[in-house]
C-alpha positions in Angstrom: 405.2 243.0 159.9 407.0 239.9 161.1 410.3 241.7 160.8 408.9 244.6 162.8 407.7 242.3 165.6 411.0 240.4 165.6 412.8 243.8 166.0 410.6 244.7 168.9 411.3 241.4 170.6 415.0 241.9 170.0 414.9 245.4 171.4 413.0 244.3 174.4 415.4 241.5 175.2 418.3 244.0 174.9 416.8 246.6 177.2 414.7 244.6 179.7 416.2 244.1 183.1 414.7 240.7 183.7 417.4 238.2 184.8 419.7 240.7 186.6 418.4 239.5 190.0 419.5 236.0 191.2 415.9 235.1 192.1 414.8 235.8 188.6 417.5 233.5 187.1 416.5 230.7 189.6 412.8 231.1 188.8 413.6 230.9 185.1 415.7 227.8 185.7 412.8 226.2 187.6 410.3 227.0 184.8 412.7 225.6 182.2 413.1 222.4 184.2 409.4 221.9 184.5 408.8 222.6 180.8 411.6 220.4 179.5 411.9 217.8 182.3 412.9 214.7 180.4 411.3 211.6 181.8 409.4 208.5 180.9 406.3 207.5 182.7 406.3 207.5 186.5 404.9 204.0 186.3 407.8 201.6 186.5 408.3 199.7 183.2 409.7 196.3 182.3 412.7 195.2 180.2 416.5 195.1 180.5 417.0 198.8 181.4 413.9 199.2 183.7 415.1 196.0 185.5 418.5 197.5 186.5 416.6 200.7 187.4 414.5 198.6 189.7 417.6 196.9 191.0 419.3 200.1 192.1 416.1 201.2 193.8 415.7 197.8 195.5 419.3 198.0 196.8 418.2 201.0 198.9 414.9 199.4 199.9 416.6 196.1 201.0 419.6 198.0 202.5 422.1 196.0 200.4 425.8 196.8 200.8 427.3 198.1 197.6 430.5 196.3 196.9 430.1 193.0 198.7 426.4 192.5 197.9 425.7 194.5 194.8 427.9 195.9 192.0 427.1 197.8 188.8 428.3 200.7 186.6 426.0 202.8 188.9 426.3 203.3 192.6 424.3 203.7 195.8 422.8 207.0 194.6 421.8 205.7 191.2 418.1 205.6 192.2 418.1 209.4 191.9 418.1 209.2 188.1 415.1 206.8 188.0 412.0 208.4 186.5 409.8 205.5 187.6 408.5 205.3 191.1 409.8 202.3 193.2 409.3 203.8 196.7 407.9 207.0 198.0 411.3 208.2 199.3 413.0 207.4 196.0 410.3 209.3 194.1 410.7 212.4 196.2 414.5 212.4 196.2 414.7 211.7 192.5 412.3 214.6 191.9 414.7 217.1 193.6 417.8 215.6 191.9 416.3 215.7 188.4 414.9 219.2 188.6 418.3 220.3 190.1 420.2 218.8 187.1 418.2 220.7 184.5 418.3 223.9 186.5 422.1 223.7 186.9 422.5 223.2 183.1 420.3 226.3 182.5 422.1 228.5 185.0 425.5 227.4 183.6 424.6 228.2 180.1 422.9 231.5 181.1 426.1 232.6 183.0 428.2 231.8 180.0 425.9 233.7 177.6 425.7 236.7 180.1 429.3 237.4 179.2 428.2 238.6 175.7 424.5 239.3 175.9 422.1 241.3 178.1 420.5 239.5 181.0 417.1 238.8 179.3 418.7 237.7 176.1 421.0 235.3 177.9 418.0 233.8 179.7 416.2 233.3 176.4 419.3 231.7 174.9 419.7 229.4 177.9 416.1 228.5 177.7 416.4 227.3 174.1 419.8 225.7 174.6 418.7 223.8 177.7 415.4 222.7 176.2 417.2 221.4 173.1 419.8 219.5 175.1 417.2 218.1 177.6 415.1 216.9 174.7 418.1 215.3 173.0 419.4 213.4 176.0 416.1 212.4 177.5 416.4 210.9 181.0 420.2 210.5 180.8 420.7 212.7 183.8 424.3 211.8 184.6 425.3 212.8 181.1 423.3 216.1 181.5 425.4 216.8 184.6 428.6 216.3 182.6 427.3 218.9 180.1 426.3 221.3 182.9 429.8 220.9 184.4 431.3 221.9 181.0 429.1 225.0 180.8 430.2 226.1 184.3 433.8 225.2 183.7 433.8 227.3 180.5 433.3 230.4 182.7 436.8 230.1 184.1 438.2 230.4 180.6 435.8 232.8 178.8 436.0 235.5 181.5 439.5 237.0 181.9 438.3 239.3 184.7 437.0 236.5 186.9 438.0 236.8 190.5 440.5 234.2 191.8 438.1 233.3 194.6 435.3 232.6 192.0 437.6 230.5 190.0 438.6 228.6 193.1 435.1 228.0 194.2 433.9 226.9 190.8 436.7 224.4 190.3 436.3 222.9 193.8 432.5 222.8 193.6 432.6 221.0 190.2 435.1 218.4 191.5 432.8 217.8 194.5 429.9 217.3 192.1 432.1 214.8 190.3 432.5 212.8 193.6 428.7 212.9 194.0 428.0 211.7 190.4 430.5 208.9 190.8 428.0 207.3 193.2 425.2 207.9 190.7 426.9 206.7 187.5 430.5 205.4 187.9 432.1 206.7 184.7 430.6 210.2 184.7 432.2 211.2 188.1 435.8 211.1 186.9 434.8 212.9 183.7 433.3 215.8 185.6 436.4 215.9 187.9 438.7 215.9 184.9 436.7 218.8 183.3 437.1 220.7 186.6 440.8 220.1 186.9 441.4 220.8 183.2 439.6 224.1 183.5 441.6 225.0 186.5 444.9 224.2 184.8 444.0 225.9 181.5 443.1 229.1 183.3 446.4 229.3 185.1 448.7 226.3 185.4 450.7 228.0 188.1 447.7 228.0 190.6 448.9 224.8 192.2 446.9 225.3 195.3 443.7 225.5 193.3 444.6 222.3 191.4 445.3 220.4 194.6 442.1 221.7 196.2 440.2 220.5 193.1 441.6 217.0 193.3 441.1 216.9 197.1 437.5 218.0 196.8 436.8 215.2 194.4 438.5 212.6 196.6 436.9 213.9 199.8 433.4 214.1 198.5 433.3 210.4 197.5 433.4 209.0 201.1 431.2 211.8 202.4 428.4 211.0 200.0 429.1 207.3 200.4 428.4 207.6 204.2 425.3 209.8 203.6 424.0 207.1 201.2 424.0 204.8 204.2 427.0 202.6 203.2 429.8 201.4 205.4 433.1 203.2 204.6 435.0 199.9 204.6 433.0 198.7 201.5 434.0 201.7 199.4 437.3 200.2 198.1 435.5 197.0 197.3 432.8 198.8 195.2 435.4 200.9 193.5 437.5 197.8 192.6 434.6 195.8 191.2 432.9 198.7 189.5 436.2 199.5 187.9 436.3 195.9 186.6 432.9 196.3 185.1 433.8 199.6 183.3 437.1 198.2 182.0 435.4 195.0 180.9 432.6 197.0 179.3 435.0 198.5 176.8 435.5 195.1 175.1 432.4 193.1 176.0 429.7 195.7 175.4 431.4 197.7 172.6 429.3 197.3 169.4 431.1 197.5 166.1 430.4 200.8 164.5 427.6 200.2 161.9 427.7 201.5 158.4 424.7 203.8 159.2 427.0 205.6 161.6 428.8 207.3 158.7 426.8 210.4 159.1 427.6 210.6 162.8 431.3 210.1 162.0 431.1 212.9 159.4 429.5 215.3 161.9 432.1 214.4 164.5 434.9 215.1 162.0 433.3 218.4 161.1 433.0 219.3 164.7 436.7 218.5 165.3 437.5 220.8 162.4 435.5 223.5 164.1 437.4 222.9 167.3 440.7 223.1 165.5 439.6 226.4 163.9 438.9 227.7 167.4 442.4 226.9 168.4 444.1 228.3 165.3 441.9 231.3 164.4 440.0 232.1 167.6 442.5 234.5 169.1 441.0 237.0 171.4 437.4 236.2 170.4 437.7 232.6 171.5 440.4 232.0 174.1 442.7 229.1 173.1 442.5 227.6 176.6 438.7 227.5 176.2 439.1 225.8 172.8 441.3 223.2 174.5 438.6 222.5 177.1 436.1 222.0 174.3 438.5 219.6 172.5 439.2 217.6 175.7 435.5 217.3 176.6 434.6 216.4 173.0 437.2 213.5 173.0 435.9 212.2 176.3 432.3 212.2 175.2 433.0 210.9 171.7 434.8 207.9 173.1 431.6 206.9 174.9 429.4 207.9 172.0 431.2 205.6 169.5 432.2 202.9 172.0 428.6 201.6 171.9 427.1 203.6 169.1 423.4 204.3 169.0 421.3 207.5 168.9 421.1 207.6 172.7 424.9 207.5 173.2 425.6 209.8 170.4 423.1 212.4 171.7 425.5 213.3 174.5 428.0 214.4 171.9 425.2 216.3 170.1 424.3 218.0 173.3 427.9 219.2 173.8 427.9 220.6 170.3 424.7 222.5 171.0 426.0 224.0 174.2 429.4 224.9 172.8 427.8 226.5 169.7 425.5 228.5 171.9 428.1 230.0 174.2 431.0 230.4 171.7 431.2 233.3 169.3 432.0 231.1 166.2 431.0 233.5 163.5 434.0 234.4 161.3 436.5 231.7 162.2 435.3 229.4 159.4 434.6 230.0 155.8 430.9 230.8 155.3 430.2 227.7 153.2 431.7 225.4 155.8 429.8 227.1 158.6 426.5 226.6 156.7 427.4 222.9 156.0 428.2 222.2 159.7 425.0 223.9 160.8 422.9 221.9 158.3 424.4 218.6 159.3 423.9 219.4 163.0 420.3 220.4 162.5 419.6 217.2 160.4 421.1 215.1 163.2 419.1 216.9 165.9 415.9 216.4 164.0 416.7 212.8 163.2 417.5 212.0 166.8 414.3 213.6 168.0 412.2 211.6 165.5 414.0 208.3 166.1 413.7 208.5 169.8 410.1 209.9 169.6 411.2 212.9 171.7 408.6 215.4 170.4 406.0 213.3 172.1 408.0 213.5 175.3 408.1 217.3 175.0 404.4 217.5 174.8 404.0 215.2 177.8 406.8 216.8 179.9 404.8 219.7 181.5 401.9 217.4 182.6 404.3 214.7 183.9 406.3 217.4 185.7 403.3 218.7 187.5 402.5 215.1 188.6 406.0 214.6 189.8 406.1 217.8 191.7 402.7 216.9 193.3 404.4 213.8 194.9 406.5 216.1 197.0 403.4 217.7 198.6 401.3 214.5 198.4 403.5 211.4 198.9 400.4 209.2 198.7 400.2 209.8 195.0 403.5 208.0 194.6 402.3 205.0 196.7 399.2 204.7 194.4 401.4 204.7 191.3 403.6 202.0 192.9 400.7 199.7 193.7 399.3 200.0 190.2 402.7 199.4 188.6 403.3 196.3 190.7 399.9 194.8 189.7 400.5 195.6 186.1 403.9 194.0 186.1 402.6 190.8 187.9 400.0 190.5 185.2 402.7 190.8 182.5 405.2 188.4 184.1 402.7 185.7 185.0 405.1 183.8 187.3 403.3 180.5 188.2 401.6 180.6 191.5 403.3 177.4 192.6 406.7 179.1 192.1 405.6 182.1 194.1 404.4 179.9 197.0 407.5 177.8 196.9 409.8 180.8 197.1 407.7 182.4 199.9 409.9 184.5 202.1 413.1 182.7 201.2 416.0 184.5 199.5 415.9 184.5 195.7 418.2 185.6 192.9 416.7 186.5 189.5 418.5 185.3 186.4 419.6 186.7 184.0 418.3 190.2 184.1 414.5 190.6 184.9 415.1 192.0 188.4 411.8 193.9 188.3 410.0 190.7 189.3 411.6 191.0 192.8 409.9 194.4 193.2 406.6 193.4 191.6 406.2 190.3 193.8 407.9 191.6 196.9 410.4 188.8 197.0 413.3 188.6 199.5 416.1 189.6 197.2 419.6 188.2 197.6 421.3 188.6 194.2 424.6 187.6 192.8 426.5 190.9 193.2 426.7 191.6 189.5 422.9 191.2 189.4 422.6 191.6 185.6 424.8 188.7 184.8 425.7 190.0 181.3 427.8 192.6 183.1 430.2 190.1 184.7 432.7 190.8 181.9 435.9 189.6 183.6 437.0 186.4 185.4 437.1 188.3 188.7 433.4 189.4 188.4 432.4 185.9 187.2 434.1 184.4 190.2 432.5 186.9 192.5 429.0 185.9 191.2 429.8 182.2 191.3 431.1 182.2 194.9 428.2 184.4 196.2 425.6 182.2 194.4 427.2 179.1 195.9 426.7 180.4 199.5 423.7 182.7 198.8 420.0 182.4 197.9 417.8 179.4 198.4 416.2 179.8 194.9 417.1 181.1 191.5 414.2 182.3 189.3 415.2 182.4 185.7 413.4 183.9 182.7 413.5 181.2 180.0 415.3 182.2 176.8 413.2 181.9 173.6 416.2 180.1 171.9 418.2 177.0 172.8 421.0 177.4 173.6 420.1 180.5 175.5 421.3 183.8 174.0 421.9 187.0 175.9 422.2 190.6 174.7 424.2 191.4 171.6 423.9 187.7 170.5 426.1 186.4 173.3 426.0 182.7 174.3 424.4 182.6 177.7 426.6 179.8 179.2 429.8 181.4 177.9 429.4 185.0 179.1 429.6 183.7 182.8 431.3 180.3 182.8 431.8 179.9 186.5 428.4 181.3 187.4 426.7 178.9 184.9 428.6 175.9 186.4 427.4 176.9 189.9 423.8 176.9 188.7 424.4 173.4 187.3 426.3 172.1 190.3 424.7 173.7 193.3 421.0 173.9 192.2 418.4 171.5 190.8 415.5 172.3 188.6 412.3 172.6 190.6 410.1 173.3 187.6 409.8 174.9 184.2 406.5 176.6 183.5 405.1 179.6 181.5 408.6 180.7 180.3 410.0 180.6 183.9 412.5 178.3 185.5 412.8 177.7 189.3 416.0 176.3 190.6 416.3 175.2 194.2 419.5 175.0 196.2 420.9 171.5 196.7 424.1 169.8 197.8 427.0 170.3 195.4 426.8 167.4 192.9 429.6 168.0 190.4 433.0 166.4 190.2 436.3 168.2 189.1 437.1 169.0 185.5 439.0 166.3 183.7 441.0 167.3 180.6 439.9 165.4 177.5 441.9 167.0 174.7 443.5 170.1 173.3 443.3 171.3 169.7 444.4 174.4 167.8 441.8 176.0 165.4 442.9 178.2 162.5 441.2 180.0 159.6 437.8 179.6 161.2 437.7 175.9 160.6 435.4 174.2 163.1 436.4 171.1 165.1 434.3 168.4 166.7 433.2 168.6 170.3 434.0 165.4 172.2 430.9 163.4 173.0 430.2 162.9 176.8 431.2 159.6 178.1 427.9 159.0 179.9 424.4 160.4 180.5 425.4 162.3 183.7 428.4 164.2 182.4 428.9 167.6 181.0 431.5 168.7 178.4 433.2 172.1 178.6 435.7 174.0 176.6 438.1 176.8 177.4 439.4 179.1 174.6 442.9 180.6 174.6 442.8 183.4 172.0 445.9 184.4 170.0 445.1 188.2 169.9 446.8 190.4 167.3 447.6 194.0 167.7 444.7 194.8 165.4 442.3 192.9 167.6 443.5 194.7 170.7 443.0 198.1 169.1 439.8 197.6 167.1 437.7 195.6 169.6 437.1 198.5 171.9 440.4 199.9 173.1 440.7 202.4 170.2 437.6 202.1 168.0 435.1 199.1 168.1 435.1 197.8 164.5 434.9 194.0 165.1 434.4 191.4 167.8 435.3 187.7 168.4 432.7 185.1 167.7 432.3 181.5 168.6 430.4 179.2 166.2 428.5 176.2 167.6 427.1 173.9 164.9 427.5 176.6 162.4 425.6 179.3 164.4 427.8 182.3 165.4 427.5 183.9 168.8 429.4 186.9 170.2 432.3 185.7 172.4 432.9 187.4 175.7 436.7 187.4 175.2 437.5 188.3 178.8 435.9 185.1 180.1 436.8 182.9 177.1 439.7 181.1 178.8 437.5 179.8 181.6 435.9 176.4 180.5 432.2 176.9 179.6 429.4 174.3 179.0 429.0 173.0 175.4 427.1 169.8 176.3 424.9 169.3 179.3 423.0 166.3 180.8 419.2 165.8 180.7 418.8 167.2 184.2 418.8 170.7 182.8 416.6 170.1 179.7 414.4 173.0 178.7 416.4 175.4 180.9 418.8 178.2 180.0 421.7 175.8 180.8 420.7 173.3 178.2 423.2 173.0 175.3 424.2 170.2 173.0 427.0 171.2 170.6 428.7 169.0 168.1 431.2 171.4 166.4 432.9 174.6 167.5 434.9 177.3 165.7 436.3 180.8 166.5 436.0 183.8 164.2 435.4 187.5 164.0 432.2 189.4 163.3 433.9 191.5 160.7 437.3 191.1 159.0 439.7 194.0 158.9 442.0 192.4 156.4 443.6 189.9 158.7 443.2 186.1 158.7 440.6 184.4 160.9 441.8 184.1 164.5 443.9 181.3 165.9 442.9 179.8 169.2 443.7 176.8 171.4 440.7 174.9 172.6 440.8 172.8 175.8 438.0 170.3 176.2 437.0 169.0 179.7 434.5 166.6 181.1 432.7 167.0 184.4 430.7 164.2 186.1 427.4 165.1 187.7 425.9 162.9 190.4 422.2 162.2 190.4 
């Protein structure tokens, strides 16, 4: 009976005309978006990621200039990917963007499937593929746009009879989307533009006009969307330069050594590359080799990000690409049956594992209800305002900033350190941040200097969330005072502690009260052996150290450039911390005076050494340590 019903369904899908009309496809796309709309609660949350989401929304609310006043790996349109409500306008615009992203993925997959299947069957396949991908990636909308771009670009290579005008419009449109997405999430824009250009070249390398138009569309769309986002055109080069610094620094500073439990992911990736190679070698007329090249290029681009900072979220983007490619590619017969079965089994296991680990099934059940609530905000904006009021009250109850601090700050400009930017939104503070507002992202000397100089001439107060450990430790076990050496010195030298209460510190601007750095000594450390930190000469002095690393070729390749397998560490009194290598040469605090006791600046080290988190067969690193002393006036 089951077989009979399945046969009837199959026959209906093959003969039904649903999906031939454009309005039918658009309606199906909208329904798919509503059913599988990946989103967390519309009530703004707290934590590291929700705080930067709050920051990109606050940048629009406070009319900050991207580049000079705020810098991140996202841009002035980043608020569109927020699922939480931070303002009524943001909630409405984000609703249109997010529905559009899922619908675009559905339509791209449906168009690719329509090449081989009847209209209704292609819509069913697109429904399943889009739903699986949306559930996998969750609210990672920029990455979903990359996958949608791949689906649309594949049409240029899977259809030999495609009109030249259609190929031209598709390439140019995808490149323009890349320019838009650059202002949402910096690193996804170039990837989309590269996919568009690669598809154009692979279709016909002699179509130079189309290639040039693709590149021009990408370049032209960036300033257009920049101006539409309310930004000054003159700030665009500044933002591009500083955001490029964050992305380049991210490769080394944020890359997490691939853990042992990533062996399965690596196995699946290798198996997928074998499948792609089989497409190239055995695909022939069934699978065009230029399409197989596009799959290979896209796989490499996404795999680099997936393993650069490995976790299930980052790897899910590569899984999503596999799902889409398998759906739109006629793979049967190009591999041996046993290998095909093995690849499918491994892929299914990872899909299920990712869904379980990230608790995505619960999100699937909640998606339709949340989608209706989101869509209701378009018709009734007051609903968003009510959510915002409730979220702010809930966050204030959680943060519990002392009332004295709130009154002291008043309407004065404040910067929040190191990353709890949500408090600005919850308490309606006047926000004037250090440009790299989540200070752990100031990976390079240029960014550290930018934050330091802005802070020196910027806000009246710095509100800091007290670290539960001393010395303060940031994300990935990084030493707080080391990841931003100049910024930390500015906090010490241009601010005084106004109070420490209920896990919060309030620093108030004062006259600069630090002298110049005076060199104490230099010493070379080898084989991981620690050396003594010079004692301060008086109660009102700080001791600092700069580390000149002797980097080997293995270090350069396997600390993020090629594959992240290890990282530098700095050991203080026998406790290891991750070393932000890009800022290691700038002297950082290792001994501070009593004036910053019980704050995130407090540190009292007696020994220091340099090592690696994991040995790759080489000796412990060699480094030259430069110790300095800095006098601090009372």
